[in-house]
Each structure stands twice: as structure tokens, then as C-alpha cells.
DSSP file (Angstrom, degrees, kcal/mol; ACC not computed):
  #  RESIDUE AA STRUCTURE BP1 BP2  ACC     N-H-->O    O-->H-N    N-H-->O    O-->H-N    TCO  KAPPA ALPHA  PHI   PSI    X-CA   Y-CA   Z-CA
    1    1 A M              0   0    0      0, 0.0     2,-0.1     0, 0.0     0, 0.0   0.000 360.0 360.0 360.0 134.8  118.5   83.9  145.4
    2    2 A N     >  -     0   0    0      1,-0.1     4,-2.4     4,-0.0     5,-0.2  -0.336 360.0-103.0 -85.8 169.9  115.4   86.3  145.2
    3    3 A L  H  > S+     0   0    0      1,-0.2     4,-2.8     2,-0.2     5,-0.2   0.901 119.7  52.0 -58.3 -44.9  114.9   89.4  147.3
    4    4 A A  H  > S+     0   0    0      1,-0.2     4,-2.4     2,-0.2    -1,-0.2   0.893 110.0  48.7 -61.2 -40.7  112.4   87.7  149.7
    5    5 A A  H  > S+     0   0    0      2,-0.2     4,-2.4     1,-0.2    -1,-0.2   0.902 112.8  48.6 -67.2 -41.1  114.8   84.8  150.4
    6    6 A T  H  X S+     0   0    0     -4,-2.4     4,-1.9     2,-0.2    -2,-0.2   0.927 112.9  46.7 -63.6 -44.1  117.6   87.3  151.1
    7    7 A E  H  X S+     0   0    0     -4,-2.8     4,-2.2     2,-0.2    -2,-0.2   0.892 110.8  53.7 -65.6 -38.8  115.4   89.3  153.4
    8    8 A F  H  X S+     0   0    0     -4,-2.4     4,-1.9    -5,-0.2    -2,-0.2   0.921 107.7  49.7 -62.5 -43.0  114.3   86.1  155.1
    9    9 A E  H  < S+     0   0    0     -4,-2.4     4,-0.3     1,-0.2    -1,-0.2   0.876 109.0  52.7 -63.6 -35.8  117.9   85.1  155.8
   10   10 A A  H >< S+     0   0    0     -4,-1.9     3,-1.4     1,-0.2     4,-0.3   0.901 106.9  52.8 -65.8 -37.9  118.6   88.6  157.2
   11   11 A I  H >< S+     0   0    0     -4,-2.2     3,-1.7     1,-0.3    -1,-0.2   0.901 101.0  61.9 -63.0 -38.8  115.6   88.2  159.5
   12   12 A N  T 3< S+     0   0    0     -4,-1.9    -1,-0.3     1,-0.3    -2,-0.2   0.552  81.4  81.7 -67.1  -6.5  117.0   84.8  160.7
   13   13 A T  T <  S+     0   0    0     -3,-1.4     2,-0.3    -4,-0.3    -1,-0.3   0.751  92.0  55.4 -69.7 -21.6  120.1   86.6  162.1
   14   14 A M  S <  S-     0   0    0     -3,-1.7     2,-0.2    -4,-0.3    32,-0.0  -0.843 102.1-105.6-105.4 147.6  118.1   87.4  165.1
   15   15 A T     >  -     0   0    0     -2,-0.3     4,-2.5     1,-0.1     5,-0.2  -0.476  19.4-130.3 -75.4 145.2  116.4   84.6  167.1
   16   16 A L  H  > S+     0   0    0      1,-0.2     4,-2.9     2,-0.2     5,-0.2   0.893 107.8  53.3 -60.3 -41.5  112.7   84.3  166.7
   17   17 A Q  H  > S+     0   0    0      1,-0.2     4,-2.6     2,-0.2    -1,-0.2   0.918 110.4  46.7 -62.2 -43.4  112.2   84.2  170.5
   18   18 A T  H  > S+     0   0    0      2,-0.2     4,-2.4     1,-0.2    -2,-0.2   0.915 113.9  48.0 -63.5 -43.4  114.1   87.4  171.0
   19   19 A D  H  X S+     0   0    0     -4,-2.5     4,-2.7     2,-0.2    -2,-0.2   0.936 114.3  46.3 -62.4 -46.8  112.3   89.1  168.2
   20   20 A Y  H  X S+     0   0    0     -4,-2.9     4,-2.8     2,-0.2     5,-0.2   0.912 113.1  48.7 -64.9 -43.0  108.9   88.0  169.5
   21   21 A R  H  X S+     0   0    0     -4,-2.6     4,-2.4    -5,-0.2    -1,-0.2   0.930 113.5  47.5 -62.8 -45.6  109.7   89.0  173.1
   22   22 A S  H  X S+     0   0    0     -4,-2.4     4,-1.0    -5,-0.2    -2,-0.2   0.897 112.3  49.4 -64.0 -41.0  110.9   92.4  171.9
   23   23 A L  H >X S+     0   0    0     -4,-2.7     4,-0.7     1,-0.2     3,-0.7   0.937 111.9  47.7 -63.7 -46.5  107.8   92.9  169.8
   24   24 A C  H >< S+     0   0    0     -4,-2.8     3,-0.7     1,-0.2    -2,-0.2   0.880 109.5  54.0 -64.7 -36.0  105.5   91.9  172.6
   25   25 A D  H 3< S+     0   0    0     -4,-2.4    -1,-0.2     1,-0.2    -2,-0.2   0.744 111.8  46.3 -66.6 -22.7  107.3   94.2  175.0
   26   26 A N  H << S+     0   0    0     -4,-1.0    -1,-0.2    -3,-0.7    -2,-0.2   0.455  96.1  83.6-101.8  -3.6  106.8   97.1  172.6
   27   27 A L  S << S-     0   0    0     -4,-0.7     2,-0.1    -3,-0.7    11,-0.0  -0.884  78.6-124.7-105.5 127.7  103.2   96.7  171.7
   28   28 A P        -     0   0    0      0, 0.0     3,-0.2     0, 0.0    -2,-0.1  -0.454  17.5-139.7 -65.2 140.6  100.4   98.1  174.0
   29   29 A T  S    S+     0   0    0      1,-0.2    -2,-0.0    -2,-0.1    -5,-0.0   0.748  96.2  47.3 -77.5 -22.4   98.1   95.3  174.9
   30   30 A K  S    S+     0   0    0      2,-0.1     2,-0.2     0, 0.0    -1,-0.2   0.627  92.4  95.0 -93.0 -15.5   94.8   97.3  174.6
   31   31 A Q        -     0   0    0     -3,-0.2     2,-0.4     1,-0.0    -4,-0.0  -0.560  68.0-137.0 -85.1 140.5   95.6   98.9  171.2
   32   32 A R        -     0   0    0     -2,-0.2     2,-0.4     0, 0.0    -2,-0.1  -0.802  21.5-155.3 -90.9 135.7   94.4   97.5  167.9
   33   33 A W        -     0   0    0     -2,-0.4     2,-0.1     4,-0.0     3,-0.0  -0.908   9.3-136.0-114.2 136.1   97.0   97.5  165.1
   34   34 A S     >  -     0   0    0     -2,-0.4     4,-2.5     1,-0.1     5,-0.2  -0.425  35.0-106.5 -75.7 165.4   96.4   97.6  161.4
   35   35 A A  H  > S+     0   0    0      1,-0.2     4,-2.4     2,-0.2     5,-0.2   0.914 121.8  51.0 -60.3 -42.3   98.7   95.2  159.4
   36   36 A A  H  > S+     0   0    0      2,-0.2     4,-2.0     1,-0.2    -1,-0.2   0.896 109.8  49.4 -64.6 -39.9  100.7   98.2  158.1
   37   37 A E  H  > S+     0   0    0      2,-0.2     4,-2.5     1,-0.2    -1,-0.2   0.917 111.3  49.8 -63.8 -43.3  101.2   99.5  161.6
   38   38 A L  H  X S+     0   0    0     -4,-2.5     4,-2.4     1,-0.2    -2,-0.2   0.905 109.5  50.9 -65.0 -40.4  102.3   96.1  162.9
   39   39 A M  H  X S+     0   0    0     -4,-2.4     4,-2.0     2,-0.2    13,-0.4   0.890 109.8  50.3 -64.0 -39.2  104.8   95.8  160.0
   40   40 A Q  H  X S+     0   0    0     -4,-2.0     4,-2.1     2,-0.2    -2,-0.2   0.914 111.7  48.0 -63.0 -43.4  106.2   99.2  160.8
   41   41 A K  H  X S+     0   0    0     -4,-2.5     4,-2.4     1,-0.2    -2,-0.2   0.897 109.5  52.6 -64.7 -38.4  106.6   98.2  164.5
   42   42 A M  H  X S+     0   0    0     -4,-2.4     4,-2.6     1,-0.2    -1,-0.2   0.872 107.8  51.9 -66.4 -36.3  108.3   94.9  163.5
   43   43 A D  H  X>S+     0   0    0     -4,-2.0     4,-1.9     2,-0.2     5,-1.0   0.906 109.1  50.4 -64.6 -40.2  110.8   96.9  161.3
   44   44 A R  H  <5S+     0   0    0     -4,-2.1    -2,-0.2     2,-0.2    -1,-0.2   0.925 112.2  47.1 -62.1 -43.1  111.6   99.1  164.3
   45   45 A V  H  <5S+     0   0    0     -4,-2.4    -2,-0.2     1,-0.2    -1,-0.2   0.912 113.1  48.2 -64.9 -42.3  112.1   96.1  166.5
   46   46 A A  H  <5S-     0   0    0     -4,-2.6    -1,-0.2     2,-0.2    -2,-0.2   0.796 107.6-128.8 -68.4 -28.2  114.3   94.4  163.8
   47   47 A G  T  <5S+     0   0    0     -4,-1.9     2,-0.3     1,-0.2    -3,-0.2   0.499  78.2  55.5  92.0   3.9  116.3   97.6  163.4
   48   48 A Y  S   <S-     0   0    0     -5,-1.0     2,-0.7     0, 0.0     3,-0.4  -0.979  94.2 -85.7-159.1 162.6  116.0   97.7  159.6
   49   49 A D  S    S+     0   0    0     -2,-0.3    -9,-0.1     1,-0.2    -6,-0.0  -0.634  72.3 116.2 -80.5 114.9  113.3   97.8  156.9
   50   50 A V     >  +     0   0    0     -2,-0.7     4,-1.3   -11,-0.2    -1,-0.2   0.471  69.7  47.9-141.3 -41.8  112.3   94.3  156.0
   51   51 A F  H  > S+     0   0    0     -3,-0.4     4,-2.8   -12,-0.3     5,-0.2   0.908 108.0  52.9 -77.4 -42.4  108.6   93.7  156.9
   52   52 A V  H  > S+     0   0    0    -13,-0.4     4,-3.0     2,-0.2     5,-0.2   0.936 109.6  48.5 -61.1 -47.0  107.1   96.8  155.4
   53   53 A P  H  > S+     0   0    0      0, 0.0     4,-2.2     0, 0.0    -1,-0.2   0.913 114.6  46.2 -60.0 -39.5  108.7   96.2  152.0
   54   54 A L  H  X S+     0   0    0     -4,-1.3     4,-2.7     2,-0.2     5,-0.4   0.884 112.1  51.4 -67.6 -37.6  107.4   92.6  152.0
   55   55 A Y  H  X>S+     0   0    0     -4,-2.8     4,-2.5     1,-0.2     5,-1.8   0.936 112.4  45.8 -63.4 -46.9  104.0   93.8  153.1
   56   56 A R  H  <5S+     0   0    0     -4,-3.0    -2,-0.2     3,-0.2    -1,-0.2   0.888 115.8  47.2 -63.6 -37.6  103.8   96.3  150.3
   57   57 A R  H  <5S+     0   0    0     -4,-2.2    -2,-0.2    -5,-0.2    -1,-0.2   0.910 127.6  21.2 -71.7 -42.9  105.1   93.8  147.8
   58   58 A Y  H  <5S+     0   0    0     -4,-2.7     3,-0.2    -5,-0.1    -3,-0.2   0.734 132.3  31.7-102.4 -24.9  102.8   90.8  148.7
   59   59 A V  T  <5S+     0   0    0     -4,-2.5     2,-1.0    -5,-0.4    -3,-0.2   0.858 117.3  47.9 -99.7 -46.2   99.8   92.3  150.5
   60   60 A V  S   <S+     0   0    0     -5,-1.8    -1,-0.2     2,-0.0    -2,-0.1  -0.389  79.6 157.7 -95.2  54.8   99.3   95.7  149.1
   61   61 A Q        -     0   0    0     -2,-1.0    -4,-0.1    -3,-0.2    -3,-0.1  -0.541  47.7-132.3 -82.4 145.6   99.5   94.5  145.4
   62   62 A P  S    S+     0   0    0      0, 0.0     2,-0.3     0, 0.0    -1,-0.1   0.787  88.6  14.3 -68.6 -25.5   97.9   96.6  142.7
   63   63 A R  S    S-     0   0    0      3,-0.0     3,-0.1     0, 0.0    -2,-0.0  -0.976  85.6 -97.8-146.7 160.3   96.2   93.5  141.2
   64   64 A F        -     0   0    0     -2,-0.3     3,-0.1     1,-0.1     0, 0.0  -0.572  52.0-104.0 -75.3 138.5   95.4   89.9  142.1
   65   65 A P        -     0   0    0      0, 0.0     2,-0.5     0, 0.0    -1,-0.1  -0.249  34.4-103.3 -64.4 151.2   98.0   87.5  140.7
   66   66 A D        -     0   0    0      1,-0.1     4,-0.2    -3,-0.1     3,-0.2  -0.635  37.3-178.8 -75.2 121.0   97.0   85.4  137.6
   67   67 A L     >  +     0   0    0     -2,-0.5     4,-3.1     1,-0.1     5,-0.3   0.296  47.4 109.3-105.7   8.8   96.3   81.9  138.9
   68   68 A K  H  > S+     0   0    0      1,-0.2     4,-2.5     2,-0.2     8,-0.1   0.908  83.0  44.4 -53.7 -47.8   95.5   80.2  135.6
   69   69 A E  H  > S+     0   0    0      2,-0.2     4,-2.4     1,-0.2    -1,-0.2   0.877 113.7  50.7 -67.3 -37.5   98.7   78.1  135.6
   70   70 A T  H  > S+     0   0    0      2,-0.2     4,-1.7    -4,-0.2    -2,-0.2   0.922 111.2  48.6 -64.9 -43.5   98.3   77.2  139.2
   71   71 A Y  H  <>S+     0   0    0     -4,-3.1     5,-2.7     1,-0.2     4,-0.5   0.932 110.9  51.2 -61.3 -45.1   94.7   76.1  138.6
   72   72 A R  H ><5S+     0   0    0     -4,-2.5     3,-1.3    -5,-0.3    -2,-0.2   0.919 109.3  49.5 -58.3 -45.2   95.8   74.0  135.6
   73   73 A L  H 3<5S+     0   0    0     -4,-2.4    -1,-0.2     1,-0.3    -2,-0.2   0.827 111.4  50.1 -65.5 -30.0   98.5   72.3  137.6
   74   74 A L  T 3<5S-     0   0    0     -4,-1.7    -1,-0.3    -5,-0.2    -2,-0.2   0.462 118.7-111.9 -86.5  -0.9   96.0   71.5  140.3
   75   75 A G  T < 5 +     0   0    0     -3,-1.3    11,-3.2    -4,-0.5     2,-0.4   0.911  69.9 141.2  71.3  41.7   93.5   70.1  137.8
   76   76 A L  E   < -A   85   0A   0     -5,-2.7     2,-0.4     9,-0.2    -1,-0.3  -0.942  40.5-151.5-116.9 140.3   91.0   72.9  138.2
   77   77 A E  E     -A   84   0A   0      7,-3.2     7,-2.5    -2,-0.4     2,-0.4  -0.906  18.6-165.7-107.5 138.4   89.0   74.4  135.4
   78   78 A S  E     +A   83   0A   0     -2,-0.4     2,-0.2     5,-0.2     5,-0.2  -0.924  17.8 173.4-126.9 148.0   88.0   78.0  135.8
   79   79 A N        -     0   0    0      3,-2.0     3,-0.1    -2,-0.4     5,-0.0  -0.688  59.7 -76.7-128.5-167.3   85.6   80.4  134.2
   80   80 A S  S    S+     0   0    0     -2,-0.2     3,-0.1     1,-0.2    -2,-0.0   0.728 127.0  29.4 -68.3 -18.2   84.7   83.9  135.3
   81   81 A N  S    S+     0   0    0      1,-0.2     2,-0.3     0, 0.0    -1,-0.2   0.609 118.8  15.7-117.3 -13.8   82.5   82.7  138.2
   82   82 A E        -     0   0    0     -3,-0.1    -3,-2.0     2,-0.0     2,-0.4  -0.977  53.5-127.8-157.8 165.7   83.6   79.3  139.4
   83   83 A L  E     -A   78   0A   0     -2,-0.3     2,-0.3    -5,-0.2    -5,-0.2  -0.936  25.1-171.5-116.5 143.7   86.2   76.6  139.7
   84   84 A R  E     -A   77   0A   0     -7,-2.5    -7,-3.2    -2,-0.4     2,-0.3  -0.985  29.1-109.6-133.3 147.3   85.6   73.0  138.9
   85   85 A F  E     -A   76   0A   0     -2,-0.3    -9,-0.2    -9,-0.2     2,-0.2  -0.558  35.7-149.6 -71.0 134.0   87.6   69.9  139.4
   86   86 A S        -     0   0    0    -11,-3.2    -1,-0.0    -2,-0.3    -9,-0.0  -0.478  21.9-118.2 -95.2 175.3   88.9   68.5  136.0
   87   87 A N        +     0   0    0     -2,-0.2     2,-0.2     4,-0.0   -11,-0.1   0.205  64.1 140.0 -96.0  13.0   89.5   64.9  135.3
   88   88 A D     >  -     0   0    0      1,-0.2     4,-2.8   -13,-0.1     5,-0.2  -0.422  47.9-147.1 -60.4 122.3   93.2   65.6  134.6
   89   89 A V  H  > S+     0   0    0     -2,-0.2     4,-2.6     1,-0.2     5,-0.2   0.913  95.0  46.6 -63.0 -46.2   95.2   62.7  136.1
   90   90 A I  H  > S+     0   0    0      2,-0.2     4,-2.3     1,-0.2    -1,-0.2   0.928 115.7  45.3 -66.6 -43.5   98.2   64.7  137.2
   91   91 A G  H  > S+     0   0    0      2,-0.2     4,-2.8     1,-0.2    -2,-0.2   0.908 113.0  50.8 -65.3 -41.1   96.1   67.5  138.7
   92   92 A T  H  X S+     0   0    0     -4,-2.8     4,-2.4     2,-0.2    -2,-0.2   0.921 111.2  48.4 -61.5 -43.4   93.9   65.0  140.5
   93   93 A T  H  X S+     0   0    0     -4,-2.6     4,-2.3    -5,-0.2    -2,-0.2   0.916 111.8  49.2 -63.4 -42.9   96.9   63.2  141.9
   94   94 A L  H  X S+     0   0    0     -4,-2.3     4,-2.1     2,-0.2    -2,-0.2   0.932 110.4  50.6 -63.4 -45.8   98.4   66.5  143.1
   95   95 A R  H  X S+     0   0    0     -4,-2.8     4,-3.3     1,-0.2     5,-0.4   0.929 112.0  47.7 -56.3 -46.1   95.1   67.5  144.8
   96   96 A H  H  X S+     0   0    0     -4,-2.4     4,-2.5     1,-0.2    -1,-0.2   0.881 109.5  52.8 -65.0 -37.4   95.0   64.2  146.6
   97   97 A D  H  < S+     0   0    0     -4,-2.3    -1,-0.2    -5,-0.2    -2,-0.2   0.883 117.3  39.1 -63.4 -37.1   98.6   64.4  147.7
   98   98 A I  H  < S+     0   0    0     -4,-2.1    -2,-0.2    -5,-0.2    -1,-0.2   0.935 133.5  19.8 -77.9 -49.1   97.8   67.9  149.1
   99   99 A M  H  < S-     0   0    0     -4,-3.3    -3,-0.2    -5,-0.2    -2,-0.2   0.597 101.1-124.3-102.4 -13.8   94.4   67.3  150.6
  100  100 A G     <  -     0   0    0     -4,-2.5    -1,-0.2    -5,-0.4    -2,-0.1  -0.112  49.5 -42.3  84.3 167.3   94.1   63.5  151.0
  101  101 A E              0   0    0      1,-0.1    -5,-0.0    -4,-0.1     0, 0.0  -0.328 360.0 360.0 -68.2 150.1   91.4   61.3  149.5
  102  102 A R              0   0    0     -2,-0.0    -1,-0.1     0, 0.0    -2,-0.0   0.402 360.0 360.0 -88.6 360.0   87.9   62.5  149.7
């Protein structure tokens, strides 16, 4: 089991409704929150650090993930400026399963 799955299971020990209600009760309605501030507040409401580490891991990444394999599986061809649909049967089928027929 990976770290994110473990942390997700820990989050589920509290009910979503209770967490959401508690979060709403603790956020000023007129204030704008950055994503980092919201994650910090959610950690305080949860009572332990879970959202900030995930935010740092998945949102504040030092580089964009390599998507070449994902593009290949979806039947997409890429160059430095664009993506194009390939004629790959498996990728075409997967795209249609996800998006439906065009």
C-alpha cells in the first residue's frame, strides 16, 4: 500500500460530513484562502498532518511528470508543441471507452 493510500484510509476514520462541517465552521466566509492555507487549515481540523504533505507532493512538484507512456497508452503522439491522435487500435479503443464516440 502506498503512502497516499495509507493517508487516505486515515482520513476516512472521520466522517466526511463531520470534517466538512468542522472545516466550514472554522473558515471565515469573507476571506480568500490560497490552496496552501486551506490545506493547513484542513490539517488542523483533521488533527494531524495529511493534506499539506499531499499538497506538497502532488501540487507543488519541482517538475511536471513525464506523460510519454500515458500518451502512448491513449494512442496520442506528441512532439514539443502538440498532441495528435494516432491510429493505434488499442489507444483509440481506450479513448472511446473514456470519452465515448465522436
